[in-house]
N, C-alpha and C positions, 0 to 999 in steps of 0.2 A: 530774410523771410521770403525771398524769391529765388527759385532755382531754375537754371536753364535746362536741367535734366529732372523731369518730374516722374516719380514712381506712380504707375497707374495699375489699376486692377481690372480684370475681366469680370464685370459685375454679373452676378448670378451664376457664373460657371463654377465657383468654388475653387478655381485654380488661379494662383497668383502669377503674374508676369510683369515685367518692367520693360519700358521702352523710352526712347527719346521722344518727347512731345514736340510736335510741330505746331507752333501757334503764331498768332499775329504779333506784329510790333506794337508796343504800347502806344506809339504815336498814332496808330490807326484806330485805337480805341478811345483815346483821351485827347482833348485839345491842348496837348503839352506845349505846342508852339506859342500859345497865348500866355504861358507861364514858364519863362525861361529858367527861373529859380528852381522850381521843382524838377524840371527836365534835367537841369545840371546836376541836382542832387542825386537823381537816379543814375545818370551816366557815370558820376564819380564812384558809384558802387557797382558798376558793371551791369546795371539792370536796363535792358532794352526790350526784351521779349516777354510777353505775358505767358503765364502758365495756363493750362486748360480751364481751371476754375476762374481765373481772372478774366479770360476771354469770354467765359459764359456770363459772369455776374456784372462786370463793369458797365456794359451798355445799359442794363436795366437800372442800375444805381444812378447812372448819369441822367436818366430820364425821370428820376424821382420816385421810382418804385420802392415800396417796402418789401423786404424779402429776408429769407434765411439761407445762408450758405452751408451746404452739407458736403464736406470734402475731407479727404484723409489728412493726417498730420503732415506738416511740412509742405503742403501744396500751394501755399501763398494766399490763404484766406485773409490774413491781416492786411496785406497790401491791397487786396481786392476791396476791402471795406474802407480803408483810409484814403486811398488815392483819389477816388471820385469826389468824396465830400470835402477833402482838403483843397482841391482845386477851386471849390466854390467859395472858400473863405480866405485863402492865402493872401490875396492882394486887395481885400475889401475892408472897409472900416467895420468895426464890430457893430452888428445890428441885433435888435431884439428878435427872437425866434429864428436866429440864424446860427446860433452857437451849436457846437457838437458836444454831446455828453457821451463819454465812453465809460462803461461799467465793466470791471473785471473782477473775478472771484478772489484773487489774492493780491497782496501788495507787490509781490515780485512781478506779476504779470502787468499790473497797473503801471509800475515804473517802466517796464519794457515798452508798453504801448505809448506812454508819454514820450519816451526817448525816441521811438520810431517816428512819431508825429513831428517832433522837433527836428529830426534829421531831414525830413521831407520838406519842411517849411524853411525856406532860405532866410538867413539873418535879416535881410533887407525888407522882408515881407511885413505887412501890418499885423498878420495873425500871430497870436501867442498861445502857448500851451501851458496849462496849469495842472499840476498833480495835487489832488486834495489829500492832505495829511493832517492829523489832529495832534495837539499838544506839542508842537514842534517849533524850533527857532524861527522857521520861515513858514509857519502854518498860514494858509491863505485867508485873507480878509475878503469881505464882500467886494471891496474895491478892486482887489487883485482879480477876482473871478469876473467882475464886470468888464475888465479890460482884456480878458482872454477870449479867444475864438474856440479853443478846444479845452474841455475840462475832463480830466481823467480821474477816476476814483474807484475804490472798492465800495460796495453797498453799505458795509458796516460804518465806515468812516463818513460817508456822505450822509447816512441816516442820522448819525450823531450830530453832525454839523447842522442838518435841517431841523433837529429837535432843540436847537438853542432857544432859550426863553424869549429873546427879543423877536423871534420869528422873521427877522429881516431877510435871511437867506431863503427860508421856505416860501415867503411871499414873492420873492423876486425870481428864483431859479426856474420854476415851471414855465413861466412866460418868456424866458430867455432862450429856451432850447428849441431848435428846429429839427435836429437829427439826434436820435439816441442809438448807440451801438452797444449791443450786448454780446461781448466776446465770451466764449464757452458758456453759451446760454443754458445748456442743460445742467450746469453746475450752479448758475445764478438762480435759475427757476426750476429746481428739480421736482420730480413727481411727488415725492413724499412730503408730508407736512413738516413744518419747522417745529422742533421741540426745545430749541435753545432760548436764551434770555432775549426778551424784546429790547431792541436798541433804538427804535424810532417811534415817534408818535403816530406815524402814518402806517405802521406795521400792525395789521390785525392779528388776532389769535391764529396761530398755525401758519402765518405768512413768513417766508424767508425775507431777510432785509431787502434784497433786490426787488421783491414783489411790492414792498411798501413804497420804494422809490418810483417804480413804474406806475403804480396806482396814482401816486401824487401827480406825476407828469401827465397822465391820461386825463385826470379830472381838471387840471388847471392850465394846461398849455393852451396857447393861442392858436386859432385855426390857421392864420397866416400872419407873417411879419412884414416888415418893410420890403423885404426881398420878394414877397409874393409867393414864396415856395411853400408847398404843402408839407405838413409834418411827415417825417420819414423815420421808419423803424427798421433797423438792420441787425441781424444776429448771425452767429456762426458757431459751428461745433463739428468735430469729427464723429461725435456720438449722439447726434440729435435723435430725439424720440418723440413719438406722437403725444405723450402726456405733457411734455414741456410745451409743445406747439399749442395745444389746446388751452393750457393754463395761461400762456402769454396772450393768446387771443382774447380770453375772458377779461384779463386785466386791461388790455388796450381798448376794449369796447366800453370802458367806463366813462370816456369823454368823447365829445363830438369830433374833435380834430384827429385824435388817434383812431377812432372808429372809422373815419373816412380814409385814413391811411391804410388800414388793413382789410376793410370790407367786412363781409359777414363770416368768412371762414378763417382758418389759421393763416399765418404768413405763407405766401408762396415760397417754394423751395427751389434753389438752383443747385444743380449738380453738374459735374463735368465728366464727360465720357470721351474716349478717344477711339478711333477706328483702328483697323489692323495695320495701317500705315503710320500710326502715331499722330494723325491729324485730329483736331477737335471735331466731334460729330455735330452736324447741324441740329440734331435733336436736343442737344444740351442747351440750346438757346431758347427753348420754350419753357416758361415757368410752369412748374407742376404744383398744383395746390394740394394734392393728396397722394404723396409718394408712399411707397411701401416701407414706411418706418416701422421700427419695433413697436408693437402695441396697436398698430392700425389693422383695419379689417382686410387689407389687401394681402397680408402675408401672415404666416404663423408667428407666434410669439418667439422672439429670438432672431427673427430675420434681420440680417445686417447688410446694409448696402455700402457702408464705408469700412474698409478693412485696413489692417496693418500694411504699410508700404512694402512692396515685394523686395526692395533692395536691402531690407533688414534681415539679418540672420539671427536665429534664436537658439540659445544654449541653456542647459540646466546643470547645476551642481547639487547633487543630493547630499546633504549634510550627514545623513545617517549612513550612507554607503562610502563616504570618502575615507580613504586609507590614512590620509593626513589628519592632523588635529581637527576637531570639528568646529573650531572657532571660526565664525564666518569671515572675519577679516583676513585670517591666514589663508582661507580657501579662496578669497578674492584675489590675494596676491598670486597664489599658484595658478588660478584660472587665467589671470591676466598674462602671466608669463607664458603659459601653454598656448594661449590664443595668439600671442605675439609671435611665437615661433612658427606656428602652423599656418596662420592666415595673414601674418604681417599686420596685426591689429593696429599697432602704433605706427607702422609704416616708416617711411623716411621723412615724413613731414614733421618738423619741429612744432611743438605746441599743441599736439593732439590732446583732446580732453577725454577723460572718463568721468561720467556722471554717476555718483553713488547715491542711490535712493533707498531710504529706510522705510520699510513697511511696519505697521503696528503689530504684526504677528510675532516679531522678534523684539525682545526687550533692549533695544539699542537707542542711544541718544546721539544727536548730531554732534554735539561738542565732544563727547567721549570718543566717537568714531573718528572724528577729525584728528584728535590728538594721537590716537593709536595708529592711524595710517601714517602720520608724520614720523612716528617712531619706527615704522617699517621702511622708511626711506623715500616716501612719496612726497612730492610737492603738493600740498592739499590746502583747500580753502573751504570754509563753511559759507554757503550762499547767503544765509540770513545775516551772518556777522559782517559779510562784505558790504551789503547794501544798507542794513539797519543795525550798525554796531552798538548804538546806544539805546536800543529798545529794551523794555523791561525784561523780556525773555532772554535776550542776549546777555544782559548784565547778570541776571540770576544764574544763567547757565555757567557763566564764567566763575561765579562764586561757589556754586554747588551743582553738580551734575545729577539732577533728579531724573528718575525714570518716568517716562510717559506711561500712563495707565493704558492697558490693552483695550482696544475698541472691539466691539462685537463684529463678527463677520456679517455685514449687511451691504446694502447698496453703496457702491463706490461714491456716487455723487453725494449721498447723505453723509457718509463718513467724512468726505472732504469738506462739506459745509460745516460739520461739527468742528472741524479743526479751525475753520475761520472764526467760529464763535469763541473758541478758546483763546484766539489771538486778540480778542477785543481789548483786553487790558494793555497789551503791547501797543496797540494803535493809539490808545488814549494817552499813554504815558511816555511815548517816544519823544526824544528831544532832537531828532534830526530827520529831515525829509523834504518833500517838495523839490525845489531845485537842488537842495543838498543831496537828496536821494538820487536824483538823476546824475549829479556829478559823481557820486560814489559808484553808481552803476557803470558809468563810462570808464572810470578808473579801473574798476574790476574787470570789465571786458577787455580793456587795453592790456591789463597785466597778464591775461591769459595768452596773449599773443607775443609777449616779450620773452626774452631769455630767462631761464629759471633764476630765481634770486629772492629778494624780499617779497613777502606776501602782502596782500592789501592791508592786513592788520599790523604790519610792521615787523612781524616775526620772520626771521630768516630761515628758509628751508634749504637744505643741501640740494645741489643740483641732482635731479633724479638720474639713476643709471640709464645707460643707453637703451632706448626702446620702451622705457616706462612712460605711462600716460600721466599727465597732470590730472589730479582728481578734484572734483567739486562735490561736496557732500550736502545733501538736503533731505527732507522727508517727503513722502509721497504727496502730501497736501499742498506743497509749494511748486509742484512741477507742471501743473496744467498750463499749457500754452507757452511754456518756457522755451526760449531759443538762445542757445549759445553756439557760436560758430565752431565748427570742426569738432563736434562730439563724435568720437570714434566708437565709443561703447557706453552702454548703460548697464551698471551693475545693480540689480534689484536684490536687496537683502531682506528676505522674508517673502510673504505671499501677497500678490495683488488680490484685492477683494473680489474682483470679477473681471469679465472680459473688457468692459469699458475702461476700468482702471489700468489694466495691462496695456490696452491699445494706446493710451495716452503716455504711459511710462515709456513704452517702446518708441513712441514717436518723437522722443527727444533726440534721437539719432536719425541718420538717413536724411539729413536736412542740408541745405546749402550752407557753406560751400562744399561739404562732404556729402557725396551722393550714395554712400553705402554705410552700413554700421552693424554693430552686434549688440544683442541684449543677452546678458547672463543673469539668470535667476538662481540665487543661492538660498536654498530653503530645505526644511525637513522632507522626508519621503512623502508624507501625506499631502503636503502642499504641492509638491511636484506632480503628483498624480492628478490633483484637481486642475492644475494648469494645463496638463496634456489633454484632459477631457474637454477643455475649452477650445481646442484647436479648430474644430469645425465652425465655431462662432466667430473665430478670427480669420476665416477664409481658408482654412486648411493649412495653416503654418506648421512647419515641422520643427520639433524641439530636439536638438542634438545634445545628448549627454556628454559631459566632460568628466572623464574618470581621473580622479586625483589620488 
């Protein structure tokens, strides 16, 4: 989640460029010498230097400020959020109002964040991480959570747990939290009203599940705990908008402790800028409470201050113009082969990954696409089946490959939130998760680095031909914040709903340890034209057609 080479943008110029960022050592920003375990965990992963956004945000977080981080994908936001707060709990006994609650919009991202926290906290430390999952063999009890310093959950699962008839968890949890982290906050608390099924007793009409959780925390959290620290609210997104900021501020002002944490306005925002020499600009170290976000009075609608990283190249395959068969998977194979020849897409590095993302505009299902790509000779894994193999959706998909109904073209955040609601049954009926999910995720990530052979599910795939990428298949709703090492290319099958959705899909590549990547969109002509019209909103990216 941290890269020594950080793609940066010339904000406001509309022209993209990349450079090597020159930033401070982490030891100059954090008292790592006081916690040798965390310092050792960072060194083991080759992490010694901060990225620009980490250099900008960490000093404020260390001082207890509440804030929002607004930075491009792959820039190190997660570590900027986690490192300072984990240093405060790693070697301390668990205290009331000192626990950290991390909310993530998808189960995949929640498992990733919990795994990241566990990697940073040394085994000998007193702190423990717990991933909240329901209906599972190792589903957390209140005793489990009381012994944890870091609690990670999706809003849907946490809301259902809080709605338990005995009210034990809902009475205890708000007073136990001292820091709340909202990752991908614009998806947790989107501008549009919630139209799905209510999942928690604290969720008012029109509220998204995350809003209900935040409201409960705001009303019942304690002003200060044994540690004497004030309540802290941290959020992050590459597509932060003014509506989300205002909505979050209204929720947080519902209680005295949270109101004191944020003051009268929205959360201050930290951004990172670099100068012409690649050094962090001093201006970035000043918190700005009213930046020119989309929807603000400081700029026209559609103003974007966070863009697609410049190290990513963008390609399109027009399904209607392709000379080959118009089936998207065959076009994917041809595009991958052509890019591999012309740009060295797969390169000489073994284990490079291609992430295949399915959008709702095409009638494709993850299970069917996974099977079909395997028949085409790829080593391929379904992301959901790898981490949640016993979920209701995975079991049903294994028995019958049903088509996902088309969703209307609307705001990307609302569409993704709708997908979370559809997943409610899976979360309630799943039979594996918590520490089991973290174990499976670790096995899955490890398998991607190993020589080709048995897949996570036990099925044996033939070794891919020389130069072919290993493929991981998922749908667009599960990709927010997703990090897999060495993703060389993202293949988008269908149309991204809007610029924000495309920004996050593209941002799955161009991340550490690979500092460049390609995004290939395979879609009908009409969708390709829409995508190209969004070029200016994405900072002037150029879409190069691949003729097949």
